[in-house]
Phi, psi and omega in degrees: 000130184270142178266138178288145182278133180277112181255012184295332180263320185292325181296311177299323180294319179296317177297320180296318178294320179296316179298320179296315182296319179295315180298316180296319179298315179295319181295319179295322176295318178297324178294318179297315178297319179299320180294319178296316178297317183295324180279337183267330184267149179155189178300330176242101179296140180233125183278165180296326179294323178289323176299313180296327181298331179294339179269337185251345182250138176303145184301331179294339182256010181294144171281172180299320179298322179291325176295316177300317180299310187282326187258344182241303188290312184298309178298329178293317178294317179297320177296317178298319178299310183294316182295312179299316180296316182294316179295321180294316179294319177299318178297319179299313181298317181292321179296324180285312185289327179267354181051046182224113183293346181257009178286147176210169186305326185280359179297332183271009177085008184296314183298313180296322179294316179296327180298325180299312180294319181295315180294324178298323178289315185290322185266314186259000178066038178306135187283057176215149173297142185304314179299324180293313180297317180295319181295318181296311181288332174295318177293326177298316178298318178299316180299317180294319179300312180293325179295315180293321184283352175090050181302324182280348179244246180254112176273110179250159183300311184293322179296319180296314181298313180296319179296319179297319178297316181295315181293320177300316179297319180297310183289329175295322177295320178296318178298314179298321179296318179296317180295319182293322185272349183283152175293153180291117180224176179283357183281354183297323179295320177297318179298316180298315179299320183289318182295321179286326182107120183207152175252014184294336180260014182298143180214180176297329177294314180293324178292326177291318180295310182292322179294317179295320178298318179295317181296317184285294186285321177295320178297320178296317181296319177295326176291342180258021183294334176295322175294321177296325176303321183294331182286003170279351175270169174288159180302321181296320179292322178295316178298323179297340177275002179087018181258136175284096188301310180300320181293316179298317179297318180297320180294314180297318179295321180295317178297318178296320180291320177296321176299313180295321181298320178297323180288315180298328183295339180249342186242347188083189188274076176278109187269165170076346178297314179290345178271315187285309192299316179302326178294320177294316181299323182292333179292337180258348182211072186288328190263353184231117178291325179296321176293320177299320181295315181295315179294324178299319179299312183289315180297320179298319178296315179299313183301312185288323178297315180291318180298321179292324178296315178297318181297329179283334188263338193292329180229046179309141006274358176280175177219147177273149170298138184296337179299332177293315180297315181291329178292321177297313178297322181294321179297318177296315181297321180298318178297320179295316180298315180295322178296318179296318180295322179296317180294323179295321181278348180069030181272000000 
């Protein structure tokens, strides 16, 4: 006598994989379109024929528009893709490991720490490249946060959040003190753009730094999605599986923070990307953390490329820092998230 096959579990999983593949395909197409728009639109419009010409014509024969395309627009878009993807993935990892839907990369004090190094270079002429100085001070802030929260002992959610808030306040105060005590120079506009977050200084160097950071730390985090899946359980259940929960949480948070630090070092403090995007990714891949991670990477890239394009176009010939655009979107998203949580709880 033959037994009927139970498809109650396999059917939802198959539907989930199909939905993920369709969503990913559409998202990749949207990213490609966003990149074409971002490279073509601006104070100097660039046509598709001119873009193609940079591939077929020797660089010595490029027109001014082709030079702008190859040396300004393309590295800016590539930097935006890497930064958006990195911040979104970092935010997803922190929200899962800290079990806090409002967690984002700057929760660990990285942004405030990086600002200290960047401002020191811009105002006082510190003898370091700006991305290097920002990365070093961002890591310093991370180290202090983990030290306070008890990295060597028990890393708990509340200790990390409180430590991050304290370290952010400390480094923000140091940044404000440097700006206040520095002589009046033309660097204040640069400082403002960096603190708010901007891709206006993007170059091939910044795209290489952000791209390498995404490949290294982002690749490791995506490879650890099975471990992230486990963090959907309670700490007691995770420990029951033979996993050192505080150590695993500390490692995942450190990798997420290193990823965010690399992005902040080239773009400044672009906020809310790491907060918004993981929530969107979860709506399309609720049951799979690996799918959420991949979608977060693609959605984050789309968001930042489009936000930067809008920021460049809204007040031509000037441009707004992209951090302003993402902050406006982030404030709206935060209200929506809080509203949804309130309705679920029936408060």
